[in-house]
N, C-alpha and C positions, 0 to 999 in steps of 0.2 A: 144530981148537982153537977157529977163528973162529966154528965153526957154532954149537957147544955155547956161547960167549957170547953168540950173536946168540939164542939160545932163552932162553938167562936173561933177557935183556932185556925181552925180550916177553912173559912168563909173568907173570899177575895172579896178586897177592898176595891174601891170603884177605880183607884190611882193604877192598882196592879191590872187592874181588865182594860185601860186604855195601854199600858204599857205592853200588855200580851197583844192588846190588837194592832198596835204601832210595830211591834216585830214583826207579826205575820203578814202584815202588807209589806214593810221592806224587804222583807224574804221572799215574797211573791213578787216583785217588783225585781229581785235583782234574777230570779228565775226567768223573768222575763226575758229581761235583759240579754240573759246567756242565751236562751233560744232564740231570738232575735238576731243578734249576731251569727249565733250557727246556721241559720237560714239563709242570710245576708250572705255569708261568705262560702256557702253550698251552691246558693243558684243564681247569686246577684253579681258580685264580685270575688276575685281571688288573689291573692298577692302571688307573686312570680320573683324568681331571681334571673339577672342576666348572667349567660355563662359567654366567655368570648369576646374577642376584639372588634367584631362584626359592625357594629352601632358606634362604636368612635365616633365621633367625640362627644355625640347628642346623647350614648348610655356606655356605661363603662362596666366591665367586669365585678361581680357582684351588687350590682343596684339591685334595689326592690322594687318592683315595681305594684301598682293597683290595677288589675286587670277586670275589665267589665265585660262578665259572659255575653257572648255571642248570641244568644237569644235574647237579649235586650240591647240589640244595635241594629236598628232598623237598616242601615245601609254604610258600607265603607266609601271612604273618598281617598284620592289622591294625596300626599301627605300623613294619613293616620299612620301610629305603629301598630303594630299584631303581634299577637303571636298564633304562631299556626302550627299544625302538624304536616309532616308529608314524612310519610314512612318509606319510602321508594329512596329518601337520603337519608330519614335519620329518626331513631324511636323518641329522642329527645324534643321537644317543643323549640322551634328556633321564631326568634323576635329579629324583623324586619319593617322596613317602612314602603307601604303603598304607595307605587307609583303610575298604574295606571290600573283602569278596572277594564270590566266587560266593553268591549266595541271598540275601543281604544287601540291605535298602533303605537308601537313601541320600534325604535330606532336610535342604534348605539355607535357613534364616529367614533371608535377608538383610537383613533390616532390624533383627534384633539381632543377625547377626554368627555363627550358632550353629548348628553342624554336629549332625544326628541319624542314629545307623544302631541299625536296628530298632526306632527310636523314641527311644533314650535318648541324651540330648545327651551327644557325646561334651568331656571333659575332657581340652583338650590345651594342655598349658602349653610345648610345642615351639613353638609358631605364633607367629611375628613381630606378627600383627594379628589380628582379628576377621577372618569371611569375608563382606567388603560386596560383595564384584565378582560380579556375574552375567556368564555367559560364555555362555549359550544354549543350553545341558540344560536340559529338563524335569524338574522335581523335584517328588513324589517317584521316585526310578530304583530299580529293583531291578536289580542287576549280575549278568547272565547267568553258569551254572555256567561255572567254568573261566578267569575274567577277575578283574580286580581294578578297585576305581575310586583312581586315584591324587591328590593332592594336593601342593600342595608348600608348605612351612611359610612361605612369606614371603606371604601367602594373595592379596592385593591387588596384587600382583606377578608371579603365576605364571600362567600359560597351562596348564590339565591339565584333568582330565579332566570340568569345567564345559564346556569346548570342544565342538564336536561334532566337531572336525578331530581330537580327541583322542579323548574320550567314554570308555568302560571300555576296558581293553586285555586283550585275552588273554594268557595267561599264558606264552602259548609264543612271545610277542615280547617276553618280557621278558631281558634278557641276562645280568642275577643279581642279587644281595644285598649291598649295600654295609654289610660289618660292620666295618670300621676305618679310621679317618683317618690315616693315613701322614705325610703332610705339610701344614702349613695356608696357607693362602694369605692374602696381605697384607689387612687389614680396610681396608675401600671410603673410610673415613676418614682415617683415621689412619697408612694403609700398611705398619702393623707388622704381624709374625706374631707369633699367639699359641702359643705353642709348647705350652701348658698345655690346649689343644683337643684334643691327640693322643690317642686311646685309642679306646673299641668305641665302634660305632653300632650302633642296631636300636631295638627298641621300646619308647616311655616308660611 
């Protein structure tokens, strides 16, 4: 009789079985979601921060960007905002805008501050100021195939492809393309964050 009663006490009810199965499925789903997020942020996209004033007013110090891995970028175009490595300049990644791609000719009139690509003056509504700063690169310059010419939007506070330490950048040294501003950094003057800036980035 005692053995029978013990067996009765250890028997799992249908409700308990269902609850246990649901808990298991929920836990498995959570683990799968975590693994998926890890894989996505390892191989597909990453979050990177902006350092310095070279991309003002488009980007501010402290902005957090969603960057698509270069392995998933089929092509780079003028206007794209990219993250690049150039060890001849810095060990840290730099964020700049693509101005011209392989085969195009870049020329800059530093007197008027005008940038030309293939003889056409660019309409650059995104820049903070006209391009008056000469950094050593001789123009006109033909961008080699498989490379890009990069400039910061804050032209006179940016070290970019005008500087021989950077020059044109082979696309193999591009970490990826910045596609979304996830979280704004504080304004350099007011120290306030403008959450209205959150949104897509790209060609202007």
